All heavy atoms as a GROMACS GRO file, in nm:
protein
  559
    1MET      N    1   2.664  -3.979  -3.927
    1MET     CA    2   2.749  -3.981  -3.805
    1MET      C    3   2.892  -3.966  -3.830
    1MET      O    4   2.959  -3.881  -3.778
    1MET     CB    5   2.710  -4.113  -3.724
    1MET     CG    6   2.799  -4.124  -3.608
    1MET     SD    7   2.712  -4.118  -3.454
    1MET     CE    8   2.847  -4.162  -3.341
    2GLU      N    9   2.945  -4.044  -3.924
    2GLU     CA   10   3.089  -4.047  -3.948
    2GLU      C   11   3.132  -3.908  -4.012
    2GLU      O   12   3.228  -3.850  -3.978
    2GLU     CB   13   3.131  -4.160  -4.031
    2GLU     CG   14   3.132  -4.292  -3.971
    2GLU     CD   15   3.159  -4.409  -4.050
    2GLU    OE1   16   3.138  -4.398  -4.176
    2GLU    OE2   17   3.202  -4.510  -4.006
    3GLU      N   18   3.033  -3.862  -4.099
    3GLU     CA   19   3.059  -3.731  -4.166
    3GLU      C   20   3.064  -3.622  -4.060
    3GLU      O   21   3.149  -3.541  -4.075
    3GLU     CB   22   2.959  -3.707  -4.280
    3GLU     CG   23   2.988  -3.582  -4.352
    3GLU     CD   24   2.884  -3.557  -4.465
    3GLU    OE1   25   2.827  -3.658  -4.515
    3GLU    OE2   26   2.857  -3.440  -4.493
    4GLN      N   27   2.969  -3.630  -3.974
    4GLN     CA   28   2.977  -3.528  -3.864
    4GLN      C   29   3.103  -3.532  -3.775
    4GLN      O   30   3.156  -3.434  -3.735
    4GLN     CB   31   2.845  -3.539  -3.779
    4GLN     CG   32   2.825  -3.432  -3.684
    4GLN     CD   33   2.812  -3.301  -3.739
    4GLN    OE1   34   2.730  -3.291  -3.842
    4GLN    NE2   35   2.882  -3.193  -3.703
    5GLN      N   36   3.137  -3.658  -3.749
    5GLN     CA   37   3.267  -3.670  -3.664
    5GLN      C   38   3.386  -3.604  -3.733
    5GLN      O   39   3.466  -3.535  -3.678
    5GLN     CB   40   3.304  -3.819  -3.648
    5GLN     CG   41   3.232  -3.882  -3.528
    5GLN     CD   42   3.295  -4.028  -3.512
    5GLN    OE1   43   3.293  -4.105  -3.612
    5GLN    NE2   44   3.333  -4.061  -3.394
    6ILE      N   45   3.395  -3.630  -3.871
    6ILE     CA   46   3.504  -3.573  -3.942
    6ILE      C   47   3.501  -3.423  -3.946
    6ILE      O   48   3.595  -3.349  -3.924
    6ILE     CB   49   3.512  -3.634  -4.084
    6ILE    CG1   50   3.538  -3.778  -4.082
    6ILE    CG2   51   3.613  -3.551  -4.179
    6ILE    CD1   52   3.506  -3.859  -4.203
    7GLN      N   53   3.382  -3.373  -3.972
    7GLN     CA   54   3.361  -3.224  -3.973
    7GLN      C   55   3.388  -3.161  -3.842
    7GLN      O   56   3.459  -3.053  -3.829
    7GLN     CB   57   3.213  -3.188  -4.012
    7GLN     CG   58   3.181  -3.219  -4.159
    7GLN     CD   59   3.039  -3.191  -4.188
    7GLN    OE1   60   2.965  -3.145  -4.108
    7GLN    NE2   61   3.009  -3.207  -4.312
    8ASP      N   62   3.352  -3.224  -3.729
    8ASP     CA   63   3.375  -3.162  -3.591
    8ASP      C   64   3.527  -3.177  -3.575
    8ASP      O   65   3.585  -3.074  -3.516
    8ASP     CB   66   3.304  -3.244  -3.489
    8ASP     CG   67   3.152  -3.228  -3.495
    8ASP    OD1   68   3.102  -3.122  -3.564
    8ASP    OD2   69   3.081  -3.303  -3.438
    9PHE      N   70   3.590  -3.275  -3.609
    9PHE     CA   71   3.740  -3.287  -3.580
    9PHE      C   72   3.813  -3.195  -3.662
    9PHE      O   73   3.902  -3.119  -3.616
    9PHE     CB   74   3.781  -3.429  -3.617
    9PHE     CG   75   3.928  -3.458  -3.592
    9PHE    CD1   76   3.973  -3.463  -3.461
    9PHE    CD2   77   4.017  -3.472  -3.695
    9PHE    CE1   78   4.110  -3.484  -3.436
    9PHE    CE2   79   4.153  -3.487  -3.669
    9PHE     CZ   80   4.198  -3.499  -3.544
   10VAL      N   81   3.780  -3.176  -3.787
   10VAL     CA   82   3.854  -3.080  -3.874
   10VAL      C   83   3.833  -2.937  -3.821
   10VAL      O   84   3.927  -2.865  -3.813
   10VAL     CB   85   3.798  -3.085  -4.023
   10VAL    CG1   86   3.851  -2.961  -4.101
   10VAL    CG2   87   3.843  -3.211  -4.081
   11HIS      N   88   3.704  -2.911  -3.774
   11HIS     CA   89   3.680  -2.772  -3.708
   11HIS      C   90   3.769  -2.754  -3.589
   11HIS      O   91   3.829  -2.649  -3.575
   11HIS     CB   92   3.539  -2.759  -3.686
   11HIS     CG   93   3.501  -2.632  -3.618
   11HIS    ND1   94   3.498  -2.508  -3.692
   11HIS    CD2   95   3.466  -2.601  -3.494
   11HIS    CE1   96   3.469  -2.416  -3.604
   11HIS    NE2   97   3.449  -2.461  -3.482
   12ARG      N   98   3.774  -2.854  -3.494
   12ARG     CA   99   3.851  -2.843  -3.377
   12ARG      C  100   4.003  -2.821  -3.412
   12ARG      O  101   4.068  -2.740  -3.354
   12ARG     CB  102   3.831  -2.957  -3.294
   12ARG     CG  103   3.701  -2.951  -3.207
   12ARG     CD  104   3.697  -3.057  -3.097
   12ARG     NE  105   3.684  -3.190  -3.163
   12ARG     CZ  106   3.769  -3.294  -3.127
   12ARG    NH1  107   3.863  -3.273  -3.045
   12ARG    NH2  108   3.750  -3.412  -3.192
   13VAL      N  109   4.054  -2.897  -3.507
   13VAL     CA  110   4.194  -2.889  -3.536
   13VAL      C  111   4.228  -2.756  -3.600
   13VAL      O  112   4.325  -2.694  -3.565
   13VAL     CB  113   4.244  -3.005  -3.634
   13VAL    CG1  114   4.380  -2.980  -3.697
   13VAL    CG2  115   4.228  -3.136  -3.565
   14SER      N  116   4.139  -2.705  -3.680
   14SER     CA  117   4.164  -2.577  -3.752
   14SER      C  118   4.164  -2.453  -3.645
   14SER      O  119   4.216  -2.359  -3.669
   14SER     CB  120   4.061  -2.554  -3.858
   14SER     OG  121   3.931  -2.538  -3.807
   15ASN      N  122   4.092  -2.476  -3.533
   15ASN     CA  123   4.084  -2.367  -3.435
   15ASN      C  124   4.173  -2.393  -3.308
   15ASN      O  125   4.184  -2.308  -3.226
   15ASN     CB  126   3.940  -2.352  -3.384
   15ASN     CG  127   3.852  -2.296  -3.494
   15ASN    OD1  128   3.873  -2.193  -3.548
   15ASN    ND2  129   3.756  -2.374  -3.538
   16ASP      N  130   4.240  -2.506  -3.299
   16ASP     CA  131   4.313  -2.534  -3.173
   16ASP      C  132   4.462  -2.561  -3.219
   16ASP      O  133   4.494  -2.669  -3.271
   16ASP     CB  134   4.249  -2.650  -3.106
   16ASP     CG  135   4.320  -2.693  -2.974
   16ASP    OD1  136   4.431  -2.643  -2.951
   16ASP    OD2  137   4.260  -2.761  -2.903
   17GLU      N  138   4.548  -2.470  -3.200
   17GLU     CA  139   4.692  -2.480  -3.237
   17GLU      C  140   4.757  -2.590  -3.164
   17GLU      O  141   4.838  -2.667  -3.222
   17GLU     CB  142   4.765  -2.346  -3.211
   17GLU     CG  143   4.912  -2.352  -3.266
   17GLU     CD  144   4.976  -2.217  -3.240
   17GLU    OE1  145   4.910  -2.118  -3.222
   17GLU    OE2  146   5.104  -2.221  -3.260
   18ALA      N  147   4.735  -2.612  -3.045
   18ALA     CA  148   4.788  -2.722  -2.961
   18ALA      C  149   4.752  -2.861  -3.019
   18ALA      O  150   4.841  -2.953  -3.041
   18ALA     CB  151   4.750  -2.718  -2.816
   19LEU      N  152   4.626  -2.874  -3.060
   19LEU     CA  153   4.579  -2.999  -3.113
   19LEU      C  154   4.645  -3.020  -3.254
   19LEU      O  155   4.685  -3.120  -3.291
   19LEU     CB  156   4.429  -2.996  -3.126
   19LEU     CG  157   4.362  -3.119  -3.192
   19LEU    CD1  158   4.401  -3.250  -3.118
   19LEU    CD2  159   4.204  -3.106  -3.194
   20ARG      N  160   4.658  -2.910  -3.329
   20ARG     CA  161   4.717  -2.916  -3.470
   20ARG      C  162   4.868  -2.963  -3.453
   20ARG      O  163   4.914  -3.053  -3.529
   20ARG     CB  164   4.710  -2.786  -3.528
   20ARG     CG  165   4.747  -2.785  -3.672
   20ARG     CD  166   4.704  -2.653  -3.743
   20ARG     NE  167   4.729  -2.532  -3.686
   20ARG     CZ  168   4.645  -2.448  -3.613
   20ARG    NH1  169   4.517  -2.484  -3.622
   20ARG    NH2  170   4.681  -2.341  -3.565
   21LYS      N  171   4.937  -2.909  -3.350
   21LYS     CA  172   5.081  -2.947  -3.325
   21LYS      C  173   5.086  -3.092  -3.289
   21LYS      O  174   5.185  -3.168  -3.328
   21LYS     CB  175   5.140  -2.856  -3.218
   21LYS     CG  176   5.169  -2.724  -3.283
   21LYS     CD  177   5.242  -2.629  -3.171
   21LYS     CE  178   5.269  -2.491  -3.238
   21LYS     NZ  179   5.342  -2.410  -3.140
   22GLU      N  180   4.994  -3.133  -3.196
   22GLU     CA  181   4.998  -3.272  -3.151
   22GLU      C  182   4.970  -3.360  -3.276
   22GLU      O  183   5.031  -3.474  -3.280
   22GLU     CB  184   4.899  -3.288  -3.045
   22GLU     CG  185   4.895  -3.432  -2.986
   22GLU     CD  186   4.793  -3.454  -2.885
   22GLU    OE1  187   4.710  -3.362  -2.854
   22GLU    OE2  188   4.792  -3.563  -2.826
   23LEU      N  189   4.883  -3.327  -3.354
   23LEU     CA  190   4.850  -3.406  -3.468
   23LEU      C  191   4.970  -3.414  -3.558
   23LEU      O  192   4.996  -3.523  -3.619
   23LEU     CB  193   4.728  -3.348  -3.548
   23LEU     CG  194   4.667  -3.428  -3.663
   23LEU    CD1  195   4.616  -3.560  -3.609
   23LEU    CD2  196   4.552  -3.342  -3.726
   24ALA      N  197   5.047  -3.310  -3.577
   24ALA     CA  198   5.162  -3.314  -3.657
   24ALA      C  199   5.270  -3.409  -3.609
   24ALA      O  200   5.339  -3.471  -3.682
   24ALA     CB  201   5.209  -3.178  -3.685
   25THR      N  202   5.288  -3.409  -3.469
   25THR     CA  203   5.393  -3.489  -3.408
   25THR      C  204   5.351  -3.624  -3.370
   25THR      O  205   5.434  -3.715  -3.377
   25THR     CB  206   5.447  -3.412  -3.283
   25THR    OG1  207   5.341  -3.390  -3.190
   25THR    CG2  208   5.515  -3.284  -3.320
   26ASP      N  209   5.229  -3.645  -3.334
   26ASP     CA  210   5.191  -3.783  -3.292
   26ASP      C  211   5.040  -3.803  -3.333
   26ASP      O  212   4.955  -3.817  -3.247
   26ASP     CB  213   5.205  -3.790  -3.144
   26ASP     CG  214   5.194  -3.934  -3.079
   26ASP    OD1  215   5.172  -4.027  -3.170
   26ASP    OD2  216   5.186  -3.949  -2.964
   27PRO      N  217   5.021  -3.829  -3.467
   27PRO     CA  218   4.880  -3.840  -3.507
   27PRO      C  219   4.811  -3.966  -3.452
   27PRO      O  220   4.699  -3.964  -3.428
   27PRO     CB  221   4.892  -3.853  -3.661
   27PRO     CG  222   5.038  -3.880  -3.689
   27PRO     CD  223   5.111  -3.827  -3.577
   28ASN      N  224   4.888  -4.074  -3.434
   28ASN     CA  225   4.825  -4.198  -3.376
   28ASN      C  226   4.763  -4.177  -3.240
   28ASN      O  227   4.658  -4.234  -3.209
   28ASN     CB  228   4.930  -4.310  -3.368
   28ASN     CG  229   4.974  -4.361  -3.510
   28ASN    OD1  230   4.898  -4.337  -3.601
   28ASN    ND2  231   5.097  -4.406  -3.517
   29SER      N  232   4.829  -4.103  -3.152
   29SER     CA  233   4.777  -4.077  -3.011
   29SER      C  234   4.643  -3.991  -3.027
   29SER      O  235   4.546  -4.025  -2.956
   29SER     CB  236   4.875  -4.001  -2.934
   29SER     OG  237   4.984  -4.092  -2.899
   30VAL      N  238   4.641  -3.894  -3.110
   30VAL     CA  239   4.531  -3.818  -3.132
   30VAL      C  240   4.414  -3.899  -3.178
   30VAL      O  241   4.306  -3.893  -3.132
   30VAL     CB  242   4.553  -3.700  -3.226
   30VAL    CG1  243   4.422  -3.624  -3.251
   30VAL    CG2  244   4.661  -3.604  -3.169
   31ILE      N  245   4.442  -3.991  -3.285
   31ILE     CA  246   4.331  -4.075  -3.347
   31ILE      C  247   4.285  -4.168  -3.238
   31ILE      O  248   4.165  -4.198  -3.228
   31ILE     CB  249   4.380  -4.136  -3.469
   31ILE    CG1  250   4.400  -4.030  -3.570
   31ILE    CG2  251   4.301  -4.248  -3.512
   31ILE    CD1  252   4.476  -4.077  -3.699
   32LEU      N  253   4.374  -4.236  -3.158
   32LEU     CA  254   4.331  -4.328  -3.055
   32LEU      C  255   4.242  -4.256  -2.946
   32LEU      O  256   4.144  -4.312  -2.915
   32LEU     CB  257   4.445  -4.391  -2.988
   32LEU     CG  258   4.529  -4.495  -3.066
   32LEU    CD1  259   4.652  -4.537  -2.990
   32LEU    CD2  260   4.431  -4.613  -3.092
   33ARG      N  261   4.283  -4.142  -2.901
   33ARG     CA  262   4.205  -4.064  -2.810
   33ARG      C  263   4.064  -4.031  -2.864
   33ARG      O  264   3.959  -4.030  -2.784
   33ARG     CB  265   4.278  -3.943  -2.773
   33ARG     CG  266   4.210  -3.860  -2.662
   33ARG     CD  267   4.299  -3.733  -2.615
   33ARG     NE  268   4.301  -3.654  -2.725
   33ARG     CZ  269   4.417  -3.598  -2.770
   33ARG    NH1  270   4.534  -3.644  -2.722
   33ARG    NH2  271   4.427  -3.515  -2.870
   34GLU      N  272   4.048  -4.006  -2.995
   34GLU     CA  273   3.926  -3.968  -3.051
   34GLU      C  274   3.825  -4.089  -3.067
   34GLU      O  275   3.708  -4.064  -3.093
   34GLU     CB  276   3.944  -3.909  -3.185
   34GLU     CG  277   4.021  -3.768  -3.177
   34GLU     CD  278   3.946  -3.655  -3.103
   34GLU    OE1  279   3.815  -3.659  -3.124
   34GLU    OE2  280   3.999  -3.573  -3.045
   35SER      N  281   3.880  -4.209  -3.062
   35SER     CA  282   3.800  -4.338  -3.078
   35SER      C  283   3.726  -4.332  -3.200
   35SER      O  284   3.601  -4.369  -3.207
   35SER     CB  285   3.703  -4.341  -2.954
   35SER     OG  286   3.780  -4.358  -2.835
   36PHE      N  287   3.791  -4.302  -3.312
   36PHE     CA  288   3.725  -4.301  -3.438
   36PHE      C  289   3.701  -4.448  -3.483
   36PHE      O  290   3.780  -4.534  -3.456
   36PHE     CB  291   3.809  -4.236  -3.552
   36PHE     CG  292   3.827  -4.088  -3.530
   36PHE    CD1  293   3.947  -4.018  -3.548
   36PHE    CD2  294   3.710  -4.001  -3.502
   36PHE    CE1  295   3.956  -3.886  -3.532
   36PHE    CE2  296   3.724  -3.868  -3.492
   36PHE     CZ  297   3.849  -3.812  -3.504
   37SER      N  298   3.613  -4.466  -3.576
   37SER     CA  299   3.585  -4.593  -3.641
   37SER      C  300   3.696  -4.615  -3.739
   37SER      O  301   3.766  -4.519  -3.775
   37SER     CB  302   3.454  -4.591  -3.713
   37SER     OG  303   3.451  -4.513  -3.828
   38ARG      N  304   3.712  -4.729  -3.786
   38ARG     CA  305   3.827  -4.765  -3.880
   38ARG      C  306   3.802  -4.686  -4.006
   38ARG      O  307   3.902  -4.631  -4.065
   38ARG     CB  308   3.811  -4.913  -3.916
   38ARG     CG  309   3.929  -4.953  -4.011
   38ARG     CD  310   3.924  -5.101  -4.036
   38ARG     NE  311   3.965  -5.163  -3.910
   38ARG     CZ  312   3.990  -5.286  -3.891
   38ARG    NH1  313   3.974  -5.378  -3.993
   38ARG    NH2  314   4.029  -5.334  -3.778
   39ARG      N  315   3.678  -4.667  -4.051
   39ARG     CA  316   3.664  -4.584  -4.183
   39ARG      C  317   3.704  -4.440  -4.154
   39ARG      O  318   3.769  -4.383  -4.242
   39ARG     CB  319   3.510  -4.589  -4.219
   39ARG     CG  320   3.486  -4.523  -4.342
   39ARG     CD  321   3.351  -4.544  -4.386
   39ARG     NE  322   3.315  -4.469  -4.502
   39ARG     CZ  323   3.197  -4.454  -4.554
   39ARG    NH1  324   3.093  -4.523  -4.505
   39ARG    NH2  325   3.182  -4.371  -4.653
   40VAL      N  326   3.662  -4.381  -4.037
   40VAL     CA  327   3.701  -4.243  -4.004
   40VAL      C  328   3.845  -4.228  -3.998
   40VAL      O  329   3.908  -4.134  -4.045
   40VAL     CB  330   3.629  -4.192  -3.883
   40VAL    CG1  331   3.675  -4.053  -3.849
   40VAL    CG2  332   3.476  -4.189  -3.913
   41VAL      N  333   3.921  -4.328  -3.935
   41VAL     CA  334   4.062  -4.323  -3.919
   41VAL      C  335   4.128  -4.320  -4.054
   41VAL      O  336   4.226  -4.239  -4.077
   41VAL     CB  337   4.113  -4.449  -3.842
   41VAL    CG1  338   4.262  -4.465  -3.852
   41VAL    CG2  339   4.074  -4.438  -3.698
   42GLN      N  340   4.085  -4.400  -4.149
   42GLN     CA  341   4.140  -4.397  -4.284
   42GLN      C  342   4.127  -4.255  -4.352
   42GLN      O  343   4.227  -4.208  -4.412
   42GLN     CB  344   4.072  -4.497  -4.370
   42GLN     CG  345   4.097  -4.638  -4.334
   42GLN     CD  346   4.025  -4.741  -4.407
   42GLN    OE1  347   3.921  -4.705  -4.473
   42GLN    NE2  348   4.067  -4.867  -4.409
   43ILE      N  349   4.016  -4.191  -4.329
   43ILE     CA  350   3.996  -4.056  -4.391
   43ILE      C  351   4.074  -3.958  -4.313
   43ILE      O  352   4.148  -3.873  -4.374
   43ILE     CB  353   3.846  -4.021  -4.385
   43ILE    CG1  354   3.767  -4.110  -4.477
   43ILE    CG2  355   3.824  -3.874  -4.413
   43ILE    CD1  356   3.617  -4.111  -4.457
   44VAL      N  357   4.086  -3.962  -4.177
   44VAL     CA  358   4.160  -3.860  -4.116
   44VAL      C  359   4.312  -3.880  -4.136
   44VAL      O  360   4.374  -3.776  -4.139
   44VAL     CB  361   4.124  -3.880  -3.947
   44VAL    CG1  362   4.228  -3.800  -3.865
   44VAL    CG2  363   3.982  -3.835  -3.924
   45LEU      N  364   4.356  -3.997  -4.158
   45LEU     CA  365   4.495  -4.012  -4.183
   45LEU      C  366   4.529  -3.954  -4.316
   45LEU      O  367   4.646  -3.898  -4.336
   45LEU     CB  368   4.540  -4.157  -4.186
   45LEU     CG  369   4.552  -4.225  -4.038
   45LEU    CD1  370   4.574  -4.374  -4.054
   45LEU    CD2  371   4.662  -4.160  -3.964
   46ARG      N  372   4.444  -3.953  -4.409
   46ARG     CA  373   4.469  -3.891  -4.538
   46ARG      C  374   4.465  -3.726  -4.524
   46ARG      O  375   4.534  -3.670  -4.605
   46ARG     CB  376   4.360  -3.924  -4.643
   46ARG     CG  377   4.377  -4.066  -4.697
   46ARG     CD  378   4.300  -4.091  -4.818
   46ARG     NE  379   4.214  -4.196  -4.785
   46ARG     CZ  380   4.085  -4.215  -4.830
   46ARG    NH1  381   4.039  -4.127  -4.912
   46ARG    NH2  382   4.025  -4.317  -4.795
   47LEU      N  383   4.394  -3.683  -4.420
   47LEU     CA  384   4.383  -3.540  -4.407
   47LEU      C  385   4.497  -3.487  -4.317
   47LEU      O  386   4.517  -3.364  -4.317
   47LEU     CB  387   4.246  -3.509  -4.332
   47LEU     CG  388   4.127  -3.529  -4.413
   47LEU    CD1  389   3.998  -3.506  -4.326
   47LEU    CD2  390   4.121  -3.443  -4.534
   48VAL      N  391   4.562  -3.565  -4.239
   48VAL     CA  392   4.668  -3.516  -4.145
   48VAL      C  393   4.760  -3.428  -4.210
   48VAL      O  394   4.794  -3.318  -4.146
   48VAL     CB  395   4.741  -3.642  -4.069
   48VAL    CG1  396   4.867  -3.591  -4.007
   48VAL    CG2  397   4.647  -3.709  -3.973
   49PRO      N  398   4.829  -3.455  -4.317
   49PRO     CA  399   4.918  -3.356  -4.367
   49PRO      C  400   4.866  -3.207  -4.400
   49PRO      O  401   4.929  -3.112  -4.374
   49PRO     CB  402   4.965  -3.407  -4.504
   49PRO     CG  403   4.931  -3.557  -4.502
   49PRO     CD  404   4.814  -3.573  -4.400
   50HIS      N  405   4.738  -3.208  -4.430
   50HIS     CA  406   4.666  -3.082  -4.460
   50HIS      C  407   4.624  -3.012  -4.319
   50HIS      O  408   4.635  -2.895  -4.308
   50HIS     CB  409   4.543  -3.102  -4.552
   50HIS     CG  410   4.579  -3.169  -4.674
   50HIS    ND1  411   4.649  -3.117  -4.776
   50HIS    CD2  412   4.546  -3.294  -4.722
   50HIS    CE1  413   4.661  -3.194  -4.871
   50HIS    NE2  414   4.602  -3.319  -4.842
   51LEU      N  415   4.580  -3.101  -4.225
   51LEU     CA  416   4.531  -3.036  -4.104
   51LEU      C  417   4.643  -2.991  -4.017
   51LEU      O  418   4.631  -2.902  -3.940
   51LEU     CB  419   4.453  -3.149  -4.031
   51LEU     CG  420   4.327  -3.193  -4.092
   51LEU    CD1  421   4.262  -3.310  -4.013
   51LEU    CD2  422   4.229  -3.080  -4.111
   52ALA      N  423   4.761  -3.052  -4.035
   52ALA     CA  424   4.880  -3.021  -3.952
   52ALA      C  425   4.963  -2.907  -4.013
   52ALA      O  426   5.061  -2.884  -3.948
   52ALA     CB  427   4.965  -3.149  -3.941
   53MET      N  428   4.919  -2.848  -4.108
   53MET     CA  429   4.991  -2.738  -4.167
   53MET      C  430   5.012  -2.623  -4.070
   53MET      O  431   4.903  -2.578  -4.005
   53MET     CB  432   4.925  -2.688  -4.299
   53MET     CG  433   4.942  -2.778  -4.412
   53MET     SD  434   4.848  -2.719  -4.560
   53MET     CE  435   4.911  -2.556  -4.582
   54ASP      N  436   5.127  -2.575  -4.041
   54ASP     CA  437   5.147  -2.467  -3.948
   54ASP      C  438   5.167  -2.323  -4.011
   54ASP      O  439   5.185  -2.228  -3.940
   54ASP     CB  440   5.263  -2.497  -3.855
   54ASP     CG  441   5.396  -2.504  -3.931
   54ASP    OD1  442   5.393  -2.502  -4.057
   54ASP    OD2  443   5.502  -2.508  -3.862
   55ARG      N  444   5.153  -2.320  -4.145
   55ARG     CA  445   5.162  -2.199  -4.202
   55ARG      C  446   5.068  -2.207  -4.334
   55ARG      O  447   5.024  -2.308  -4.375
   55ARG     CB  448   5.292  -2.156  -4.258
   55ARG     CG  449   5.357  -2.256  -4.343
   55ARG     CD  450   5.509  -2.229  -4.366
   55ARG     NE  451   5.572  -2.324  -4.443
   55ARG     CZ  452   5.587  -2.327  -4.579
   55ARG    NH1  453   5.525  -2.216  -4.641
   55ARG    NH2  454   5.642  -2.417  -4.641
   56LEU      N  455   5.038  -2.089  -4.384
   56LEU     CA  456   4.956  -2.083  -4.508
   56LEU      C  457   5.025  -2.144  -4.621
   56LEU      O  458   5.153  -2.149  -4.629
   56LEU     CB  459   4.915  -1.941  -4.535
   56LEU     CG  460   4.819  -1.872  -4.435
   56LEU    CD1  461   4.804  -1.727  -4.464
   56LEU    CD2  462   4.692  -1.942  -4.425
   57PRO      N  463   4.953  -2.188  -4.720
   57PRO     CA  464   5.020  -2.244  -4.840
   57PRO      C  465   5.094  -2.136  -4.915
   57PRO      O  466   5.068  -2.027  -4.902
   57PRO     CB  467   4.898  -2.291  -4.919
   57PRO     CG  468   4.786  -2.296  -4.826
   57PRO     CD  469   4.810  -2.204  -4.723
   58GLU      N  470   5.187  -2.183  -4.996
   58GLU     CA  471   5.264  -2.091  -5.080
   58GLU      C  472   5.170  -2.011  -5.171
   58GLU      O  473   5.068  -2.057  -5.204
   58GLU     CB  474   5.364  -2.175  -5.157
   58GLU     CG  475   5.469  -2.247  -5.090
   58GLU     CD  476   5.559  -2.161  -5.004
   58GLU    OE1  477   5.581  -2.050  -5.039
   58GLU    OE2  478   5.597  -2.198  -4.882
   59PRO      N  479   5.218  -1.895  -5.218
   59PRO     CA  480   5.124  -1.823  -5.299
   59PRO      C  481   5.080  -1.886  -5.429
   59PRO      O  482   4.967  -1.860  -5.472
   59PRO     CB  483   5.212  -1.691  -5.350
   59PRO     CG  484   5.323  -1.690  -5.234
   59PRO     CD  485   5.336  -1.829  -5.184
   60TRP      N  486   5.157  -1.978  -5.483
   60TRP     CA  487   5.105  -2.045  -5.604
   60TRP      C  488   4.993  -2.146  -5.573
   60TRP      O  489   4.928  -2.194  -5.654
   60TRP     CB  490   5.223  -2.121  -5.672
   60TRP     CG  491   5.300  -2.217  -5.583
   60TRP    CD1  492   5.408  -2.192  -5.502
   60TRP    CD2  493   5.264  -2.360  -5.570
   60TRP    NE1  494   5.444  -2.304  -5.435
   60TRP    CE2  495   5.361  -2.416  -5.472
   60TRP    CE3  496   5.174  -2.446  -5.625
   60TRP    CZ2  497   5.362  -2.544  -5.436
   60TRP    CZ3  498   5.175  -2.576  -5.586
   60TRP    CH2  499   5.269  -2.628  -5.499
   61LEU      N  500   4.962  -2.166  -5.434
   61LEU     CA  501   4.850  -2.248  -5.398
   61LEU      C  502   4.731  -2.151  -5.353
   61LEU      O  503   4.656  -2.197  -5.271
   61LEU     CB  504   4.882  -2.338  -5.278
   61LEU     CG  505   4.979  -2.446  -5.318
   61LEU    CD1  506   5.024  -2.528  -5.187
   61LEU    CD2  507   4.914  -2.547  -5.416
   62ASP      N  508   4.729  -2.041  -5.418
   62ASP     CA  509   4.620  -1.943  -5.384
   62ASP      C  510   4.477  -2.001  -5.400
   62ASP      O  511   4.387  -1.970  -5.329
   62ASP     CB  512   4.635  -1.819  -5.473
   62ASP     CG  513   4.550  -1.708  -5.428
   62ASP    OD1  514   4.550  -1.690  -5.303
   62ASP    OD2  515   4.478  -1.643  -5.514
   63TRP      N  516   4.467  -2.104  -5.491
   63TRP     CA  517   4.335  -2.165  -5.503
   63TRP      C  518   4.284  -2.229  -5.380
   63TRP      O  519   4.167  -2.239  -5.357
   63TRP     CB  520   4.340  -2.264  -5.618
   63TRP     CG  521   4.439  -2.376  -5.591
   63TRP    CD1  522   4.563  -2.378  -5.629
   63TRP    CD2  523   4.423  -2.485  -5.518
   63TRP    NE1  524   4.628  -2.484  -5.576
   63TRP    CE2  525   4.549  -2.564  -5.519
   63TRP    CE3  526   4.312  -2.550  -5.448
   63TRP    CZ2  527   4.559  -2.679  -5.446
   63TRP    CZ3  528   4.320  -2.668  -5.387
   63TRP    CH2  529   4.459  -2.723  -5.380
   64TRP      N  530   4.378  -2.260  -5.283
   64TRP     CA  531   4.337  -2.338  -5.164
   64TRP      C  532   4.247  -2.242  -5.079
   64TRP      O  533   4.153  -2.297  -5.011
   64TRP     CB  534   4.465  -2.360  -5.081
   64TRP     CG  535   4.446  -2.427  -4.956
   64TRP    CD1  536   4.423  -2.386  -4.834
   64TRP    CD2  537   4.457  -2.570  -4.929
   64TRP    NE1  538   4.412  -2.483  -4.742
   64TRP    CE2  539   4.433  -2.594  -4.798
   64TRP    CE3  540   4.484  -2.678  -5.011
   64TRP    CZ2  541   4.441  -2.722  -4.742
   64TRP    CZ3  542   4.491  -2.807  -4.961
   64TRP    CH2  543   4.464  -2.823  -4.820
   65SER      N  544   4.259  -2.114  -5.078
   65SER     CA  545   4.192  -2.025  -4.991
   65SER      C  546   4.056  -1.983  -5.060
   65SER      O  547   3.979  -1.907  -4.995
   65SER     CB  548   4.266  -1.908  -4.956
   65SER     OG  549   4.302  -1.833  -5.071
   66HIS      N  550   4.026  -2.027  -5.179
   66HIS     CA  551   3.904  -1.972  -5.251
   66HIS      C  552   3.798  -2.082  -5.241
   66HIS      O  553   3.793  -2.188  -5.240
   66HIS     CB  554   3.925  -1.937  -5.395
   66HIS     CG  555   4.021  -1.817  -5.405
   66HIS    ND1  556   3.992  -1.694  -5.358
   66HIS    CD2  557   4.154  -1.809  -5.444
   66HIS    CE1  558   4.088  -1.620  -5.378
   66HIS    NE2  559   4.193  -1.684  -5.430
   0.00000   0.00000   0.00000
């Protein structure tokens, strides 16, 4: 169940620019609204910097896209 929540959230963030921007500016509000369990919150907070990226990684991070 938790794994599915994380996968669904990552999918939504990757496809929704408004959600991605909100996550970048106010991650606590997004997390509260999602009603995640404590464990999922810990994981999502670690993912926030990656999920909130508004541009592709630098060319030297080409491995990211493979």
